[in-house]
VOFITI-551303 format. One line per 3 residues: for each residue x, y, z of N, C-alpha, C, CB. Coordinates in steps of 0.001 Angstrom, whole numbers, plus 500000, padded with zeros to 6 digits. Glycine has a CB too. Example, Ala and Ser with C-alpha at 12.3 -4.5 7.8 and 13.67 -1.06 7.14 Angstrom:
BEGIN
513190:494310:507800:512300:495500:507800:513200:496700:507800:511308:495527:509046; 512850:497750:507080:513670:498940:507140:512900:500030:507870:514084:499402:505725 $
This chain:
BEGIN
500734:498968:499975:500062:499887:500343:500913:501332:500108:499658:499539:501701; 502284:501283:500542:502756:502365:500633:503328:502878:499468:503477:502352:501535; 503391:501747:498509:504081:502039:496918:503072:502881:496440:504319:500623:495762 $
501648:502446:496460:500879:503184:495543:501152:504470:496119:499361:502797:495404; 500754:505244:497410:500853:506146:498077:502287:507309:497361:500963:505430:499530; 503244:506692:497204:504675:507126:496895:504364:507633:495419:505937:505813:497017 $
503615:506388:494745:503662:506515:493264:503000:507945:492838:502844:505232:492566; 502057:507913:493583:500685:508879:493454:501256:510038:493508:499478:508801:494601; 502169:510222:494615:502861:511629:494908:503978:512096:494101:503393:511659:496239 $
504336:510942:493249:505319:511777:492262:504571:513128:491112:506065:510432:491185; 503222:513069:490780:502859:513799:489855:501529:513599:490004:503416:513575:488641; 500851:514683:489437:499305:514433:488635:498781:513188:488029:499202:515266:487461 $
499567:513200:487387:499480:512307:485917:499414:510622:486781:501361:512610:484563; 500415:510545:487643:500588:509150:488363:499414:508967:489366:502059:509051:489202; 498783:510212:490138:497865:510291:490935:496849:510120:490409:497838:511182:491534 $
496319:510556:489362:495350:510345:488575:495187:508642:487833:495577:511490:487588; 496080:508121:487528:495849:506830:487114:495675:506201:488143:496738:506256:486367; 496502:506037:489359:496065:505458:490215:494915:505467:490886:496670:505528:490730 $
494188:506278:490993:492766:506664:491469:491941:505858:490035:492504:508735:491662; 492145:506173:488679:491405:505732:488160:491481:504221:487921:491339:506424:487323; 492723:503402:488037:492647:502119:487899:492081:501599:489027:493795:501575:487611 $
491992:501932:490639:491314:501169:491360:489734:501476:491704:492065:501099:492407; 489527:502430:490915:488100:502699:490704:487521:501702:489588:487900:504247:490268; 488143:501341:489035:487413:500495:487459:487753:499002:488349:488625:500755:485280 $
488494:498517:489242:488330:497382:489850:487324:497047:491026:489439:497163:490194; 486600:496257:490455:485423:495756:491881:485780:495899:492849:484963:494433:492161; 485190:496264:494118:485447:496736:495519:486697:497025:495827:485069:495874:496448 $
487177:497766:495140:488846:498453:495064:488161:500421:495074:490074:497759:492827; 487387:500425:494894:487164:501950:494940:487461:502769:496083:485883:502218:494718; 487433:501923:497348:488041:502865:498571:489516:503301:498407:487990:502056:500009 $
490298:502290:497586:491781:502975:497587:492084:503924:496582:492861:501983:497432; 490805:503819:495429:490688:505195:494348:490662:506445:495339:489052:505217:493262; 489432:506278:496577:488829:507643:497132:490097:507647:498084:487045:507670:497942 $
491014:506694:498595:492132:507248:499370:493304:508014:498564:492739:506095:500125; 493394:507561:497656:494266:508292:496496:494145:509785:496536:493800:507838:495005; 492441:509655:496169:492007:511494:496590:492120:511753:497729:490543:512084:496400 $
492002:511813:498632:492361:512132:499930:493714:512359:500177:491958:511220:500738; 494733:511679:499846:495676:512020:499916:496162:513047:499062:496160:511170:499950; 495631:513271:497792:496013:514492:497215:495616:515745:497831:495585:514512:495992 $
494210:515547:498070:493761:516588:498693:494246:516893:499874:492638:516530:498783; 494642:516235:500926:495289:516344:501994:497169:517067:501793:495103:514770:502556; 497309:516554:500904:498707:516864:500783:499152:518095:500261:499268:515981:500074 $
498178:518154:499170:498452:519252:497783:497504:520019:497545:498652:518657:496395; 496358:519996:498711:495446:521147:498181:493986:520793:497469:496304:521920:497098; 492984:521546:497205:492137:521143:496752:492171:521046:495290:491318:521697:497228 $
492716:522488:494535:492726:522117:493104:493417:521302:492577:492924:522919:492430; 494433:520710:492940:495247:519609:492594:494437:518066:492581:496449:519648:493654; 493801:518185:493866:492730:517165:494591:491709:516762:493314:491743:518031:496048 $
490987:517736:493058:490196:518279:492277:490140:517223:490894:490696:519771:492076; 490997:517725:490163:491537:516861:489204:491811:515636:489301:492429:517217:488854; 492221:515304:490240:492186:513727:490403:491157:513161:490475:492737:513234:491391 $
490069:513818:491282:489036:513169:491827:488003:513082:490812:488597:513787:493025; 487956:513975:489688:487373:514132:488437:487954:512964:487868:487630:515471:487689; 489251:512402:487714:489417:511375:486942:488591:509954:487422:490884:511234:486877 $
488873:509573:489096:488756:508920:489532:486857:508645:489252:489541:509199:490636; 486149:509974:489162:484861:509351:488786:484414:508861:487778:484115:509920:488911; 485526:508601:486189:485277:508251:485282:485010:507073:485094:485864:508576:484753 $
485242:505904:486016:484967:504563:485603:483359:504399:486679:486560:503331:486017; 483283:505735:487508:482215:505547:487933:480783:505483:487134:482279:506327:488724; 481401:506636:486201:480312:506402:484951:480201:505520:484476:480331:506967:483955 $
480976:504381:484166:480964:503468:483660:480124:502446:484421:482118:503248:483401; 480832:502180:485793:479611:501221:486553:478363:501816:486252:479688:501121:488267; 477831:502910:486731:476908:503371:486459:475896:502977:485346:477293:504284:486422 $
476641:503204:484193:476075:502900:482943:475714:501270:482581:477072:503465:481956; 476509:500740:483119:476869:499495:483156:475693:498375:483875:478207:499570:483876; 475541:498777:485372:474835:498246:486358:474063:499237:487306:475714:497461:487052 $
473975:500574:486903:473148:501449:487613:473779:501464:489283:471493:500873:487443; 475494:501863:489301:476083:501537:490522:476595:502786:490679:477058:500366:490603; 475843:503386:491670:476515:504436:492302:477533:504908:493522:475775:504880:492438 $
478052:503269:493488:478709:503540:494893:479892:504133:494500:478991:502253:495864; 480771:504016:493392:482077:504731:493361:481875:506455:493411:482876:504239:491922; 480748:506900:492721:480810:508085:493593:480342:508682:494812:480559:508718:493085 $
479277:508033:495246:479468:507976:496559:480864:508163:497549:478998:506885:496702; 481422:506989:497295:482534:506565:498077:483699:507831:497991:483092:505054:497460; 483876:507725:496465:485081:508939:495788:484814:510345:496684:484721:509393:493744 $
483315:510706:496005:482604:511953:496735:482941:512221:498285:481006:511732:496669; 482767:511336:498790:482428:511074:500349:483993:511422:500979:481801:509190:500723; 485169:510728:500518:486240:510878:500741:486797:512117:500583:486723:510123:500229 $
486536:512805:499564:487065:513920:498614:486433:514657:499832:486507:514180:496777; 485217:515004:500226:484612:515676:501064:485071:516091:502439:483684:515125:501124; 485424:515098:503136:486021:514301:504070:487276:515441:504552:486527:512716:503359 $
488018:514868:503191:489300:515375:503495:489365:516769:503172:490335:514656:502821; 488586:517173:502507:488435:518644:502477:487971:519232:504192:487118:519003:501186; 487548:518992:504453:487057:519255:505942:488290:519106:506996:485820:518112:506365 $
488889:517902:506680:490451:517799:507345:491293:518835:507219:491277:516741:506798; 491381:519061:505924:492478:519860:506066:492120:521487:506300:493319:519613:504814; 490848:521721:505893:490876:523111:506562:490636:523219:507847:490023:523956:506051 $
489991:522362:508732:489888:522336:510016:490793:521576:510851:488783:522004:510233; 491804:520692:510338:492496:519867:510928:491954:518679:512121:493348:520708:511358; 490637:518317:511717:489889:517693:513164:489669:517001:512098:488612:518364:514341 $
490057:515381:513098:489519:514121:512595:488260:513788:512896:490213:513122:512966; 487483:514156:514042:486260:514106:514247:485394:514639:513737:486084:514258:515044; 485588:516169:513463:484971:516914:512156:484593:515862:510959:486146:518047:511519 $
485690:515836:510242:485798:514989:509170:484681:513913:509007:487056:514382:509267; 485159:513022:510238:484453:511595:510287:482783:512154:510693:485309:510363:511713; 482559:512888:511439:481320:512998:511676:480234:513777:510182:481407:513868:513111 $
481151:514034:509966:480531:514726:508333:480068:513318:507321:482176:515806:507256; 480795:511923:507766:480801:511223:506901:479026:510727:506652:481912:510199:507269; 478348:511168:507577:477029:510839:507484:476383:511210:506278:476379:511342:508492 $
476703:512399:505714:476097:513247:504478:476435:511782:503354:477182:515161:504033; 477774:511409:502905:477528:510244:502035:476455:508815:502658:479116:509721:501728; 476489:508702:503688:475158:507565:504212:473721:508051:503552:474890:507608:506195 $
473385:509273:504186:472244:509647:503632:471593:509846:502039:472229:510601:504168; 472922:510422:501441:472971:510497:500148:472407:508698:499330:474695:511063:499883; 473363:508055:499547:473186:506712:499578:471416:506433:499523:473996:506137:500981 $
471316:506550:500883:469719:506221:500975:468793:506928:500500:469259:506144:502120; 469240:508200:500048:468337:508882:499475:468125:508966:497718:468610:510079:500060; 469201:508764:497533:469505:508666:496038:469390:507163:495405:471013:509211:495804 $
469084:505903:496112:469381:504582:495517:467907:504474:494994:469981:503289:496614; 466841:504558:495464:465765:504359:494939:465477:505146:493360:464886:504722:496020; 466304:506257:493099:465933:506905:492146:466936:506704:490793:465803:508230:492672 $
468004:506605:491468:469034:506409:490275:469512:504979:489734:470293:507077:490693; 469457:504194:491258:469727:503010:490882:468298:501935:490957:470938:502617:491783; 467562:501927:490193:465773:501492:490668:465990:499527:490399:464028:502527:488980 $
466746:499111:489578:467428:497921:489845:467485:497196:491221:468626:498174:489500; 468587:498049:491779:469029:497354:493145:467879:497693:493936:470492:497895:493871; 467198:498802:493668:466299:499082:494613:464917:498183:495003:465976:500285:494243 $
464766:497362:493400:463902:496432:493525:464392:495153:494225:463433:496207:492309; 465994:494808:493810:466249:493693:494817:465847:494225:496358:467924:493238:494738; 466106:495139:496692:465740:495370:498636:464357:495558:498919:466454:496908:499441 $
464010:495721:497616:462293:495617:498060:461821:494234:498454:461238:496034:496743; 462495:492928:497224:461798:492090:497385:462517:491226:498936:461689:491384:495936; 463660:491658:499024:464899:491380:500140:463583:491267:501373:466441:493029:500401 $
463121:492572:501430:462320:493501:502743:461230:492378:502701:461617:495489:502397; 460472:491855:500989:458975:490933:501580:459304:489982:501719:457693:490688:500835; 460434:489301:501118:460845:487835:501861:460973:487738:503281:462181:487339:501430 $
461492:488628:503575:462025:488920:505474:460948:489429:505993:463385:490165:505931; 459868:489740:505454:458483:490000:506291:457940:488717:506066:457398:491288:505770; 457961:487941:505295:457320:486355:505046:458056:485412:506226:457783:485631:503234 $
459272:485839:506166:459891:485095:507094:459357:485232:508384:461164:485353:507106; 459194:486801:508975:458396:486538:510218:457327:486261:510814:458410:487036:510638; 456369:486330:509551:455306:485622:509618:455041:484133:510499:455150:485490:508368 $
455995:483474:510378:456528:482273:510712:456623:482270:512115:457761:482010:510077; 457451:483659:512869:457709:483687:514051:456611:484549:514946:459029:484128:514091; 456207:485318:514138:455314:486334:514969:453835:486597:514382:456082:487789:515021 $
452991:487093:515143:451678:486900:514803:451471:487958:513396:450675:487254:516204; 450383:488195:512329:450078:488761:511526:450153:490104:511945:449097:488317:511107; 449430:490545:513133:449418:492034:513432:450403:492765:513623:448840:492312:514358 $
451509:491826:514823:452874:492332:514602:453628:492983:513150:453585:491209:514965; 453723:491706:512743:454179:491685:510994:453809:492798:510514:453499:490567:509970; 452695:493138:510507:452218:493968:509864:452283:495524:510534:451004:493437:509601 $
452415:495853:511511:453187:497001:511788:454604:497335:512002:452769:497339:512628; 455338:495588:512232:456929:495946:511711:457383:495847:510261:457919:494997:512384; 456685:496073:509344:456900:495475:507684:457377:497267:507546:454983:494609:506424 $
456518:498383:507592:457060:499588:506888:458785:500032:507665:455708:500985:507137; 458866:499540:508540:460478:499692:508943:461288:499068:508411:460857:499427:510118; 461069:497775:507559:462143:496692:506971:462856:497487:506075:461530:495330:506175 $
461917:498083:504762:462721:498848:503942:463737:499880:503994:462114:499233:503417; 462982:501067:505012:464086:501923:505221:465137:501387:505969:463705:503053:505805; 465140:500339:506718:466232:500069:507633:467438:499184:506229:465507:498857:509284 $
466703:498426:505201:467802:498362:504224:468660:498948:503798:467615:498224:503493; 467684:500446:503426:468436:501153:502670:469131:501747:503441:467907:501877:501850; 468871:502260:504853:470295:502763:506020:471398:501844:505825:469939:502633:507874 $
471184:500414:505882:472421:499648:505972:473060:499634:505101:472387:498558:506218; 472454:499648:503782:473768:500022:502576:473909:501252:502391:473615:499525:501080; 473354:502316:502577:474365:503451:503305:475244:503772:504127:474056:504035:503667 $
475059:502745:505293:476269:502801:506422:477010:501951:505931:476012:502459:507953; 476787:501251:504884:478131:500316:504273:479117:500817:503301:477654:499104:503523; 478262:501798:502350:479210:502506:501660:479717:503804:502573:478577:502915:500268 $
479171:504350:503795:479723:505306:504516:480995:504946:505002:478926:505665:505486; 481039:503542:505454:482195:503044:506137:483251:502958:505141:481956:501715:506814; 482973:502526:503793:483659:502627:502576:484798:504004:502271:482474:502626:501566 $
483779:505116:502596:484190:506245:502319:485201:506966:503508:482978:506944:502010; 484922:506565:505004:485749:506879:505990:486965:505894:505797:485031:506798:507351; 486936:504249:505516:488128:503682:504990:488997:504387:503804:487728:502420:504556 $
488759:505232:503247:489297:505943:501938:490046:507307:502749:487820:506436:500638; 489215:508051:503378:489689:508973:504218:491078:508293:505114:488393:509432:505145; 490764:507585:505787:491591:506988:507261:492827:506402:506202:490520:505394:508524 $
492476:505624:505002:494087:505453:504738:494756:506333:503632:494395:503944:504292; 494380:507369:503087:494963:508603:502499:495404:509405:503859:493802:509483:501474; 494386:509379:504653:495267:510335:505959:496710:509377:506350:494041:510497:507785 $
496964:508182:506496:497671:507299:506924:498840:507496:506134:497083:506073:506912; 498640:507522:504799:499724:507045:504041:500260:509098:504266:499206:506043:502042; 499353:509714:504317:499723:511047:504412:501120:511226:505652:498226:511897:504841 $
500453:510869:506599:501156:510641:507771:502568:509926:507579:500277:509855:508646; 502426:508577:506669:503838:508007:506955:504619:508507:505897:503950:506412:507018; 504296:509305:504729:505378:510084:504175:505761:511478:504783:505060:510279:502827 $
505140:511918:505627:505686:513495:505793:505295:513678:507239:504896:514788:504688; 504648:512653:508136:504656:512850:509609:504731:511418:509973:503347:513674:510264; 505671:510809:510334:505615:509581:510881:505275:509052:512430:506708:509227:510582 $
504191:508401:512340:503426:508093:513817:502482:509460:514071:504723:507878:515297; 502307:510248:512831:501292:511315:513102:499933:510859:513013:501432:512434:512188; 499359:510175:512203:498406:509403:511997:497842:508336:513412:498934:508687:510776 $
498757:507694:514001:498525:506933:514997:498036:507902:516217:499761:506095:515253; 498586:508822:516797:498325:509626:517758:497019:510375:517491:499428:510450:517949; 496856:510694:515921:495290:511142:515874:494109:510534:515789:495077:511771:515031 $
494530:509118:515166:493844:507824:515249:493055:507988:516875:495116:506388:515077; 494213:507465:517663:493885:507153:519225:493305:508304:520115:495222:506711:519957; 493273:509239:519463:492646:510317:520334:491418:510556:519927:493331:511572:520365 $
490787:509789:518843:489438:510274:517854:488582:510320:518568:488907:509470:516701; 487793:511356:519027:486635:511381:519674:485726:512624:519535:486939:511159:520943; 484190:511991:518984:483531:512833:518375:482710:514226:519350:482627:511893:517635 $
482522:515182:519137:481974:515770:519917:480635:515996:520516:482285:516398:519649; 480615:516481:522064:478495:516224:522118:478059:516443:521685:477470:516507:522719; 477582:517539:520594:476998:517713:519900:476285:516441:519262:477631:518427:519346 $
477271:515797:518438:477374:514637:517746:476188:513691:518797:479164:514075:517643; 476553:513493:520256:475495:512466:520434:474309:513119:520930:475899:511346:521377; 474189:514175:521192:472724:514524:520836:471845:514526:519609:472616:515586:521120 $
472550:514701:518455:471854:514220:517396:471501:512840:517186:472442:514560:516447; 472661:512012:517633:472743:510909:517285:471276:510080:518494:474528:510492:517418; 471227:510496:519421:470419:510139:520451:468590:510777:519960:471229:510919:521983 $
469111:511703:519108:467530:512346:518744:467033:511812:517958:467309:513617:518284; 468145:511065:516291:467343:510364:515842:467158:509309:515818:467252:510499:515182; 467755:508457:516839:467324:507007:517338:466019:507076:517644:468063:506450:518577 $
465894:508096:518862:464548:508151:519408:463239:508428:518431:464612:509216:520422; 463870:509474:517592:462478:509565:516402:462342:508218:515447:462747:511024:515142; 463633:507951:514981:463519:506871:514244:462519:505639:515069:465043:506440:513927 $
462420:505215:515776:461908:504185:516986:460584:504436:516439:462182:504561:518839; 459868:506019:516518:458269:505820:516684:458134:506152:514843:457253:507257:518099; 458687:506690:514168:458829:507078:512649:459557:506594:511847:459125:508137:512425 $
458840:505782:510686:459331:504666:509862:460240:505366:508872:458137:503808:509138; 459452:507046:508337:460684:507710:507703:462071:507964:507978:460432:508659:507548; 462521:508098:509382:463357:508369:510057:464525:506918:510200:462607:508918:511256 $
463639:505818:510257:464729:504671:509875:465843:504203:509477:464585:504269:509427; 465987:504971:508161:467254:504710:507597:468126:505575:507716:467237:504469:506441; 468201:506729:508793:469065:507223:509212:469587:506764:510511:468788:508278:509128 $
469230:505849:511309:469720:505155:512448:471173:504085:511885:468276:504215:513118; 471280:503580:510877:472419:503215:510699:473685:503873:510290:472226:502513:510112; 472986:505201:509317:473983:505842:509056:474925:506541:510225:473497:506651:508222 $
473830:507121:511384:474516:508168:512278:475132:507329:512991:473699:509179:513111; 474799:505971:513179:475754:505006:513969:477284:504912:513654:475249:503629:513779; 477493:504669:512051:478496:504547:512025:479891:504896:512522:478342:504600:511437 $
480304:506732:512444:481022:507421:513265:481625:507006:514663:480343:508334:513391; 480216:506528:515334:480247:506347:516659:480948:504515:516669:478472:506695:517367; 480970:503808:515860:481563:502619:515864:482865:503027:515284:480795:501520:515137 $
482951:503746:514318:485060:504059:514092:485649:504465:515540:485621:505873:512791; 484862:505324:516180:485293:506093:517277:485522:504716:518506:483983:507436:517683; 484463:503739:518611:484803:502746:519631:486220:501771:519249:483428:501792:519789 $
486448:501705:517736:487325:501404:517422:488786:501787:517772:487024:501471:516602; 488317:502982:517195:490047:503991:517918:490248:504118:519694:489930:506201:517358; 488807:503841:520088:489002:504082:521456:489576:502443:522130:487400:504724:522136 $
489649:501272:521699:490087:500315:521722:491580:500409:521482:489395:499640:521007; 491563:500835:520030:493414:500776:519700:494137:501981:520581:493873:501180:517710; 493642:503205:521013:494009:504163:522437:494296:503559:523114:493183:504940:523169 $
493180:502705:524181:493535:502157:525427:494771:500886:525523:492176:501655:525952; 494990:500148:524398:495980:499039:524205:497257:499881:524224:495769:498109:522775; 496968:500882:523377:498359:501689:523398:499076:502634:524542:498235:502556:522363 $
497787:503139:525059:498121:503919:526400:498500:502704:527919:496467:505017:526750; 497845:501645:527778:498380:500813:528785:499168:499550:528258:497261:500397:529653; 500210:500228:527047:501153:499343:526170:501000:497899:526395:502625:499667:526422 $
499864:497657:526007:499337:495730:526095:500127:495353:524522:496826:495282:525992; 500171:493898:524575:500678:493596:523476:499679:493580:522389:501324:492471:523619; 500287:493320:520997:499545:493414:520039:498864:492068:519836:500254:493903:518984 $
498624:491104:520785:497924:489979:520610:496549:490646:521200:498588:488598:521367; 496548:491689:522021:495013:492332:522503:494148:492497:521126:495171:494082:523345; 495139:493635:520206:494451:494072:518970:493767:492742:518072:495616:494908:518047 $
494781:491867:517631:494492:490451:517380:493167:489633:517655:495391:489848:518046; 492909:489593:518943:491918:489086:519438:490910:489746:519397:492079:488755:520421; 491100:491604:519838:490073:492362:519085:489112:491739:517744:490874:493509:518586 $
489727:492067:516779:489701:491900:515658:488863:490322:515103:491117:492118:515379; 489573:489271:515655:489367:487801:515302:487690:487870:515935:490686:486507:516206; 487129:488695:517005:486270:488844:517749:485482:488885:516890:486300:489679:518589 $
485492:490109:515795:484399:490247:514724:484177:489262:514354:484542:490954:513670; 484618:488368:513706:484652:487136:512980:483168:486210:513498:486236:486321:513372; 483289:486152:514680:482534:485292:515563:481127:486228:516261:483697:484715:516804 $
481318:487533:516294:480325:488278:517471:480328:489623:516573:481070:488491:519404; 480169:489827:515189:480073:491071:514413:478778:491736:515319:479762:490782:512581; 477607:491350:515051:476494:492571:515305:476436:492529:517181:474552:492079:514366 $
476921:492006:518239:477497:491918:519339:478501:493198:519670:478119:490644:519302; 479587:492942:518817:480550:493834:518750:480291:495244:518218:481460:493270:518074; 479686:495096:517155:478906:496543:516718:478360:497091:517628:477852:496515:515765 $
477468:496862:518489:476667:497363:519676:477440:497722:520560:475786:496506:520266; 478416:496933:520868:478976:497019:522374:479926:498318:521750:479951:495328:523191; 480838:498236:520824:481753:499403:520439:480727:500821:520304:482602:498997:518839 $
479354:500702:519691:478819:502073:519578:478427:502437:521189:477416:502127:518443; 478227:501670:522075:477925:502391:523549:479315:502434:523896:476892:501522:524791; 479902:501945:523817:481410:502612:524731:481761:503771:523995:482980:501530:524766 $
481684:503830:522586:481770:504904:522091:480739:506207:523082:481380:504562:520564; 479624:505902:522803:478817:507096:523841:479415:507277:525238:477173:506658:524175; 479556:506287:526422:479882:506658:527079:481305:507685:527186:479667:505790:527508 $
481880:507096:526254:483502:508022:526103:483292:508803:525850:484605:507868:525303; 482224:509691:525297:481891:511151:524895:481470:511525:526369:480588:511393:523584; 481028:510735:527194:480274:511547:528154:481588:511813:529343:478722:510607:528794 $
482422:510515:529390:483128:510142:530428:484963:510528:530001:482676:508436:530691; 484887:509991:529172:486666:510154:528416:487107:509467:529307:487657:511735:528258; 487129:507946:529149:488283:507173:529354:489645:507298:529019:488067:506277:528955 $
489783:507799:528070:491443:507724:527815:491792:508788:528490:492068:507811:526261; 490837:510070:529036:491799:511220:529976:491948:510465:531017:491153:512783:530469; 490828:509617:531546:490998:509468:533328:492282:508283:533208:489159:508679:534409 $
492290:507534:531898:493581:506474:532539:494568:507425:532332:494007:504833:531690; 494917:508427:531404:495997:509102:531204:496045:509785:532777:495888:510111:529829; 495421:510746:533217:495375:510801:534659:495739:510254:535886:494654:510790:534811 $
494949:508811:535804:495653:507784:536657:496897:507005:536869:495119:507089:536602; 497162:507157:535125:498630:506872:535239:499971:508118:535371:498844:506061:533944 $
C-alpha cells in the first residue's frame, strides 16, 4: 500500500492513473478514494479536484452498466471529508460529516438505481414473510414499514464505511510520507463532539417511532462505531499491551460481529460523556 502512495505523489498524472485504476476494479474503489484524499490533504483542493474527476470516470461506466452509484458516493464522500480535515485539522469533524455519504446513498438509491432498489424491496418482502412464521400477523404488519428503510440505511452505512476507510487510508499515507506516527496519535485520540451524541440520540428516538427516519439510524451510528475502534486502539496503546490484544479484538468480529458493533457504539457514547482515555492518562 505504501508503494501506491509514493507513486501517486510523484505527480498528478501518476495520482490520476492510480485513482482511475482502483476505481475500475470491483470493491477497490475505496483505494481510489484514498488516493484522492491523499492528494487533497497533501497538495490542496485544486490538484485534488483533478484527481477526483479522473476517479469518477470509472464510476460513470459502472453506473451505465449496472446502475451502481457506489464509486460516486465513496470518492465524493472521501474527498469531502478530506477537504474538511484539511481546513479544520479535525479528524472528528471529518468523520462526523461522513453521514452525508450514507444519507446520500439512502436517498439517491431508489431514484438512480431502480434495479438495486427492486432487489431491496424483494428482500424486505421475503424477510416479512419469514417473520410471519415467528410472529403474529398484526405484529408483522406493524413492523413491515420499517424493513425497507432499515435496509436502505444499512446499504448507506456500508458505503459510508468505505468512504471513511478511504479517508483514513489517505490520512495514514500522508502521515507515513510526511509525519511518521502522526496518524497513530490522531486516530488513538479520536473523540466525537458532544453535539454529535445529542443528534444521534435524537435520530434514534425519532426513528423508533417514525419509519421515515429509520434509514438515518444505521448511518448516524457509523462514526460512533469508528470511534469505538479508535478507543480500543488508544487504550491498548496507553496500557502498552501486547499486539495480541488487537489481534483478539479483530478476531472477535468474525464470531460476534453484531454484538461487537453494538458494544463499540455503546462504549463510544459513554466515552464522549466520561472520556476514558483522559481518566486512564490521569491515573497513570
